[in-house]
NUNU-116080 format. One record per residue: residue number from 1; residue in one letter; x, y, z of N, C-alpha, C in turn. Coordinates in pm, 1 decimal, padded with zeros to 6 digits. Each point is the difference from the previous one (the first is absolute). Layout:
[rotor NUM, A, [X, Y, Z], [X, Y, Z], [X, Y, Z]]
...
//
This chain:
[rotor 1, M, [08016.5, 04749.6, 12844.7], [-00080.7, 00080.7, -00088.0], [-00050.2, 00125.0, 00070.0]]
[rotor 2, K, [-00004.9, 00107.6, -00078.1], [-00050.6, 00123.7, 00057.7], [-00151.1, -00000.5, 00001.2]]
[rotor 3, K, [-00050.7, 00067.0, 00097.0], [-00144.3, 00011.4, 00009.6], [-00046.9, 00108.6, -00096.1]]
[rotor 4, P, [-00118.1, -00016.2, -00059.0], [-00050.8, 00100.1, -00094.7], [-00019.7, 00137.1, 00064.7]]
[rotor 5, A, [-00036.4, 00003.5, 00127.1], [-00020.8, 00128.8, 00067.1], [00132.0, 00076.1, 00013.2]]
[rotor 6, E, [00108.8, -00071.0, 00032.1], [00132.0, 00063.7, 00009.7], [00044.8, 00053.3, -00135.3]]
[rotor 7, S, [-00024.1, -00074.5, -00104.3], [00039.0, 00039.3, -00134.7], [-00074.5, 00126.3, -00042.9]]
[rotor 8, R, [-00130.4, 00005.7, 00028.9], [-00078.5, 00118.3, -00035.2], [00045.0, 00122.0, 00078.7]]
[rotor 9, L, [00030.1, -00017.1, 00127.5], [00047.4, 00110.4, 00083.4], [00134.3, 00051.4, -00050.9]]
[rotor 10, R, [00088.1, -00092.1, -00036.3], [00130.9, 00036.9, -00051.6], [-00014.0, 00077.4, -00131.9]]
[rotor 11, N, [-00091.7, -00041.5, -00085.6], [-00023.2, 00068.9, -00127.4], [-00057.1, 00139.5, 00022.0]]
[rotor 12, K, [-00088.0, 00014.2, 00101.3], [-00059.5, 00130.7, 00029.3], [00105.3, 00097.7, 00054.4]]
[rotor 13, L, [00097.8, -00048.4, 00074.0], [00101.6, 00086.2, 00059.1], [00116.4, 00029.5, -00095.1]]
[rotor 14, A, [00015.5, -00078.2, -00104.7], [00114.0, 00015.6, -00090.3], [-00002.7, 00134.5, -00071.6]]
[rotor 15, L, [-00113.0, 00042.2, -00052.6], [-00008.4, 00125.6, -00074.0], [00026.0, 00121.5, 00089.4]]
[rotor 16, P, [-00066.9, 00013.4, 00115.4], [00030.1, 00116.3, 00084.6], [00146.0, 00002.0, 00047.2]]
[rotor 17, F, [00053.8, -00116.6, 00029.6], [00139.7, -00006.6, 00043.4], [00093.3, 00043.3, -00113.2]]
[rotor 18, S, [-00026.7, -00045.2, -00120.8], [00081.7, 00038.4, -00115.6], [-00009.3, 00150.7, -00025.3]]
[rotor 19, L, [-00118.8, 00055.2, 00011.7], [-00017.9, 00144.7, -00018.4], [00074.3, 00079.5, 00107.4]]
[rotor 20, L, [-00001.5, -00049.9, 00121.7], [00071.7, 00065.8, 00108.3], [00150.6, 00000.1, -00026.6]]
[rotor 21, I, [00052.8, -00113.0, -00044.6], [00143.1, -00010.0, -00032.4], [00033.5, 00096.6, -00113.5]]
[rotor 22, L, [-00084.3, 00006.0, -00103.0], [00022.6, 00090.9, -00112.6], [-00002.0, 00145.5, 00046.6]]
[rotor 23, L, [-00094.0, 00033.8, 00085.8], [-00008.8, 00135.5, 00052.9], [00124.9, 00036.2, 00080.4]]
[rotor 24, L, [00047.6, -00092.0, 00081.4], [00121.0, 00023.8, 00078.1], [00122.7, 00018.6, -00090.3]]
[rotor 25, L, [00010.3, -00078.2, -00104.9], [00111.6, 00013.0, -00094.1], [-00004.3, 00134.9, -00072.2]]
[rotor 26, L, [-00118.9, 00039.5, -00045.5], [-00013.1, 00129.1, -00067.7], [00032.9, 00116.2, 00093.0]]
[rotor 27, T, [-00042.0, -00009.5, 00123.5], [00031.6, 00103.8, 00098.4], [00150.5, 00007.6, 00023.3]]
[rotor 28, G, [00063.9, -00113.8, 00010.4], [00145.3, -00003.0, 00019.0], [00074.4, 00059.8, -00117.9]]
[rotor 29, F, [-00040.3, -00035.1, -00121.6], [00064.2, 00056.8, -00118.7], [-00022.8, 00150.6, -00009.1]]
[rotor 30, S, [-00119.3, 00044.2, 00034.1], [-00030.8, 00142.8, -00003.6], [00087.4, 00076.6, 00099.4]]
[rotor 31, Y, [00014.6, -00053.1, 00118.9], [00084.7, 00063.5, 00101.3], [00145.7, 00004.9, -00045.9]]
[rotor 32, A, [00048.7, -00110.2, -00056.5], [00139.1, -00005.9, -00046.9], [00023.3, 00100.7, -00112.0]]
[rotor 33, Y, [-00093.7, 00011.7, -00092.4], [00013.6, 00096.2, -00110.0], [00003.1, 00142.9, 00054.1]]
[rotor 34, G, [-00086.7, 00030.7, 00094.5], [-00002.2, 00134.2, 00059.7], [00130.4, 00033.1, 00069.9]]
[rotor 35, T, [00058.3, -00096.6, 00067.3], [00127.0, 00020.5, 00069.4], [00112.2, 00025.8, -00099.0]]
[rotor 36, V, [00004.8, -00076.6, -00107.6], [00104.0, 00018.2, -00101.6], [-00017.0, 00134.3, -00068.9]]
[rotor 37, A, [-00122.4, 00036.9, -00036.8], [-00024.5, 00126.4, -00068.2], [00037.1, 00117.8, 00089.4]]
[rotor 38, S, [-00030.4, -00009.2, 00126.4], [00033.0, 00107.1, 00094.4], [00151.2, 00015.8, 00013.2]]
[rotor 39, G, [00071.9, -00110.0, 00006.3], [00145.6, 00005.5, 00007.8], [00060.0, 00058.4, -00126.1]]
[rotor 40, N, [-00058.7, -00029.0, -00114.6], [00048.1, 00053.0, -00126.8], [-00014.5, 00152.1, -00004.1]]
[rotor 41, I, [-00112.6, 00052.3, 00045.8], [-00021.8, 00144.7, 00002.2], [00098.4, 00065.4, 00096.3]]
[rotor 42, H, [00025.8, -00062.8, 00112.1], [00097.0, 00054.3, 00096.0], [00139.3, 00008.9, -00062.9]]
[rotor 43, R, [00039.9, -00102.7, -00075.6], [00130.7, 00002.4, -00067.2], [00004.0, 00107.9, -00107.5]]
[rotor 44, Q, [-00110.5, 00019.5, -00072.7], [-00005.7, 00105.6, -00100.6], [00017.1, 00136.8, 00064.8]]
[rotor 45, K, [-00062.5, 00018.5, 00114.2], [00010.3, 00126.8, 00072.7], [00144.6, 00024.8, 00043.3]]
[rotor 46, E, [00065.8, -00101.1, 00054.0], [00140.0, 00014.4, 00042.1], [00090.1, 00030.2, -00119.2]]
[rotor 47, Y, [-00023.0, -00068.1, -00112.0], [00080.9, 00021.7, -00120.2], [-00020.7, 00141.0, -00054.1]]
[rotor 48, L, [-00122.4, 00049.1, 00000.9], [-00029.3, 00135.0, -00047.0], [00070.7, 00104.3, 00086.5]]
[rotor 49, L, [-00004.7, -00016.5, 00130.5], [00067.3, 00094.0, 00089.5], [00151.6, -00004.0, -00019.7]]
[rotor 50, T, [00056.6, -00118.4, -00015.6], [00143.0, -00014.3, -00024.6], [00039.1, 00067.3, -00131.3]]
[rotor 51, S, [-00081.9, -00018.3, -00103.3], [00026.8, 00062.6, -00129.6], [-00005.7, 00151.4, 00010.7]]
[rotor 52, L, [-00099.6, 00051.6, 00069.9], [-00010.6, 00145.2, 00019.0], [00123.8, 00055.4, 00069.3]]
[rotor 53, E, [00042.5, -00065.0, 00106.8], [00118.5, 00046.2, 00072.2], [00123.4, -00002.7, -00089.9]]
[rotor 54, H, [00011.2, -00103.2, -00081.4], [00113.3, -00011.0, -00092.5], [-00003.8, 00113.5, -00103.1]]
[rotor 55, Y, [-00116.4, 00025.2, -00059.8], [-00012.0, 00106.0, -00100.1], [00029.0, 00137.4, 00060.1]]
[rotor 56, I, [-00047.2, 00023.4, 00119.5], [00023.3, 00129.0, 00066.3], [00149.5, 00019.3, 00025.4]]
[rotor 57, T, [00066.0, -00102.2, 00050.2], [00143.9, 00006.8, 00026.5], [00078.3, 00015.9, -00129.7]]
[rotor 58, D, [-00038.9, -00072.1, -00102.8], [00068.2, 00009.9, -00128.8], [-00013.6, 00139.8, -00059.5]]
[rotor 59, C, [-00118.0, 00057.4, 00009.3], [-00021.9, 00135.7, -00050.7], [00089.3, 00099.4, 00072.9]]
[rotor 60, Y, [00008.0, -00009.7, 00130.6], [00082.7, 00093.0, 00077.3], [00148.2, -00018.7, -00033.1]]
[rotor 61, A, [00042.7, -00124.6, -00015.4], [00141.0, -00026.9, -00029.2], [00039.1, 00047.1, -00139.6]]
[rotor 62, S, [-00089.0, -00014.4, -00096.6], [00035.6, 00035.3, -00137.9], [-00030.9, 00144.6, -00036.1]]
[rotor 63, K, [-00101.7, 00059.7, 00060.4], [-00041.3, 00134.9, -00038.3], [00025.9, 00106.6, 00106.4]]
[rotor 64, G, [00020.3, -00043.7, 00123.5], [00029.3, 00096.1, 00106.8], [-00121.4, 00053.8, 00071.3]]
[rotor 65, Y, [-00117.2, -00049.7, -00031.8], [-00122.7, 00041.7, 00068.8], [-00096.0, -00117.9, 00006.8]]
[rotor 66, Y, [-00091.5, 00007.2, 00094.3], [-00100.8, -00104.5, 00013.3], [-00115.1, 00026.3, -00097.8]]
[rotor 67, P, [-00067.9, -00102.9, -00044.9], [-00113.8, 00020.2, -00090.9], [-00106.8, 00085.6, 00067.5]]
[rotor 68, L, [-00051.9, 00096.7, -00075.2], [-00097.7, 00092.5, 00057.2], [-00142.2, -00055.1, 00000.6]]
[rotor 69, S, [-00022.9, -00108.9, -00073.8], [-00134.4, -00057.9, -00002.1], [00007.2, -00147.6, -00036.5]]
[rotor 70, L, [-00108.4, -00067.2, 00024.7], [-00010.9, -00139.9, -00037.6], [-00004.8, -00013.8, -00152.1]]
[rotor 71, N, [-00060.3, 00097.6, -00066.3], [-00005.4, -00002.7, -00146.5], [00139.4, 00004.2, -00061.6]]
[rotor 72, Y, [00092.6, 00070.2, 00063.8], [00137.6, 00003.5, -00049.1], [00059.0, -00141.2, -00001.4]]
[rotor 73, L, [-00026.5, -00075.7, 00104.1], [00049.0, -00138.8, 00005.3], [-00068.9, -00086.6, -00105.3]]
[rotor 74, K, [-00128.5, 00023.8, -00022.5], [-00072.1, -00076.6, -00101.6], [00055.6, 00028.3, -00139.6]]
[rotor 75, E, [00027.7, 00125.8, -00028.2], [00044.6, 00039.0, -00133.4], [00147.1, -00031.9, -00025.0]]
[rotor 76, N, [00086.2, 00022.6, 00097.6], [00143.7, -00012.6, -00021.6], [00060.2, -00132.6, 00045.6]]
[rotor 77, Y, [-00068.7, -00069.9, 00087.5], [00052.8, -00126.4, 00051.7], [-00092.4, -00117.7, -00030.8]]
[rotor 78, N, [-00099.9, 00024.7, -00082.4], [-00094.9, -00104.4, -00041.2], [-00064.6, -00072.0, 00118.6]]
[rotor 79, L, [-00032.1, 00075.9, 00101.5], [-00069.5, -00057.0, 00115.3], [-00141.7, -00038.0, -00042.1]]
[rotor 80, T, [-00034.0, -00124.6, 00018.1], [-00135.9, -00047.0, -00026.3], [-00046.7, -00082.2, 00119.3]]
[rotor 81, Y, [-00125.6, 00011.1, 00029.4], [-00059.4, -00077.7, 00108.9], [-00150.2, -00005.0, -00021.2]]
[rotor 82, N, [-00065.1, -00089.1, 00068.6], [-00144.2, -00015.7, -00010.2], [-00067.0, 00100.4, 00093.1]]
[rotor 83, D, [-00053.9, 00106.7, -00058.8], [-00061.8, 00102.9, 00084.2], [-00137.5, -00040.8, 00051.1]]
[rotor 84, Q, [-00046.7, -00117.3, -00040.8], [-00122.9, -00054.8, 00058.0], [00029.7, -00072.8, 00131.4]]
[rotor 85, L, [00127.0, -00041.8, 00017.5], [00039.8, -00071.0, 00121.2], [00071.7, 00089.3, 00100.5]]
[rotor 86, F, [00074.5, 00098.8, -00051.6], [00085.5, 00080.0, 00087.6], [-00017.0, 00149.2, -00025.8]]
[rotor 87, Y, [00012.8, 00076.4, 00107.1], [00007.8, 00145.2, -00007.5], [00137.5, 00038.6, 00052.8]]
[rotor 88, I, [00069.1, 00086.0, -00073.8], [00132.0, 00045.5, 00043.4], [-00014.4, 00142.1, 00052.2]]
[rotor 89, D, [00032.0, 00016.8, 00127.9], [00000.1, 00132.1, 00061.8], [00142.1, 00054.3, -00010.2]]
[rotor 90, Y, [00018.1, 00102.3, -00084.2], [00132.6, 00056.1, -00028.6], [00000.2, 00144.3, 00047.8]]
[rotor 91, Q, [00070.7, 00026.9, 00107.0], [00003.1, 00133.5, 00061.2], [00138.1, 00061.5, -00014.1]]
[rotor 92, V, [00007.2, 00108.2, -00077.8], [00126.4, 00072.3, -00018.1], [00011.9, 00103.0, 00111.6]]
[rotor 93, R, [00117.0, 00001.1, 00065.5], [00022.6, 00094.4, 00109.8], [00098.9, 00108.8, -00037.3]]
[rotor 94, G, [00067.6, -00015.0, -00112.8], [00096.9, 00099.1, -00045.3], [00089.1, -00061.6, -00105.7]]
[rotor 95, A, [00074.6, 00084.2, -00071.4], [00081.5, -00047.9, -00111.7], [00112.1, -00092.4, 00046.4]]
[rotor 96, N, [00057.9, 00026.8, 00115.2], [00112.4, -00080.5, 00048.1], [-00035.5, -00086.2, 00120.5]]
[rotor 97, I, [-00128.2, -00021.0, 00021.2], [-00045.7, -00085.8, 00109.4], [-00072.8, -00118.7, -00061.4]]
[rotor 98, R, [00038.5, -00117.0, 00042.2], [-00059.5, -00122.5, -00056.4], [-00150.9, -00000.2, 00021.3]]
[rotor 99, P, [-00077.2, -00027.7, -00105.4], [-00146.1, -00001.5, 00014.5], [-00047.8, -00116.2, 00086.9]]
[rotor 100, D, [-00112.5, 00021.7, 00064.7], [-00065.5, -00107.4, 00075.0], [-00085.2, -00080.3, -00097.6]]
[rotor 101, V, [00017.9, -00130.7, 00001.5], [-00074.1, -00087.8, -00091.1], [-00066.9, -00109.3, 00081.7]]
[rotor 102, A, [-00125.9, -00022.2, -00029.3], [-00072.8, -00110.4, 00062.6], [-00084.4, -00068.2, -00107.5]]
[rotor 103, V, [00000.1, -00132.1, 00003.4], [-00083.5, -00078.9, -00090.4], [-00117.4, -00051.6, 00083.2]]
[rotor 104, I, [-00118.8, 00035.7, -00041.1], [-00119.8, -00035.9, 00075.5], [-00080.5, -00098.9, -00082.7]]
[rotor 105, E, [-00029.9, -00113.1, 00060.7], [-00079.4, -00102.8, -00067.1], [-00146.8, 00039.2, 00006.7]]
[rotor 106, L, [-00065.7, 00002.9, -00115.8], [-00140.7, 00035.7, -00005.8], [-00085.2, -00123.4, 00026.0]]
[rotor 107, D, [-00108.2, 00018.0, 00074.4], [-00095.1, -00108.1, 00022.1], [-00086.1, -00016.9, -00124.7]]
[rotor 108, D, [-00062.3, -00115.8, -00012.2], [-00091.9, -00022.0, -00112.9], [-00114.3, 00098.2, 00002.8]]
[rotor 109, S, [-00040.8, 00043.7, 00118.4], [-00111.4, 00093.5, 00011.9], [00039.1, 00140.0, -00044.5]]
[rotor 110, D, [00132.8, 00031.7, -00001.3], [00046.2, 00132.5, -00041.2], [00005.5, 00015.9, -00150.7]]
[rotor 111, T, [00007.0, -00108.5, -00073.4], [00015.4, 00009.6, -00145.6], [-00131.1, 00009.7, -00070.7]]
//
């Protein structure tokens, strides 16, 4: 038979222990979600840059010149992206010189 003092001590420790386990589980899930979300944004950034390069090359191959602005790609190639997440730096250097393109991920503090 268990002693009453042991039983009371075990009951007193059960709640804090359960809360600690719950806190650890929530922390683990939060970390896992942040890791997955971060990887998703990284893949979106890579896909956006790949799409931009494809549109720029397609424009030059079909029209004989590089797009003069990012708006040209938006209007003629249906380029869409989340401008709350990404900034596209599009630098034209000349009509027959491939533009410099960079996709910059915006921080939450920048939006």
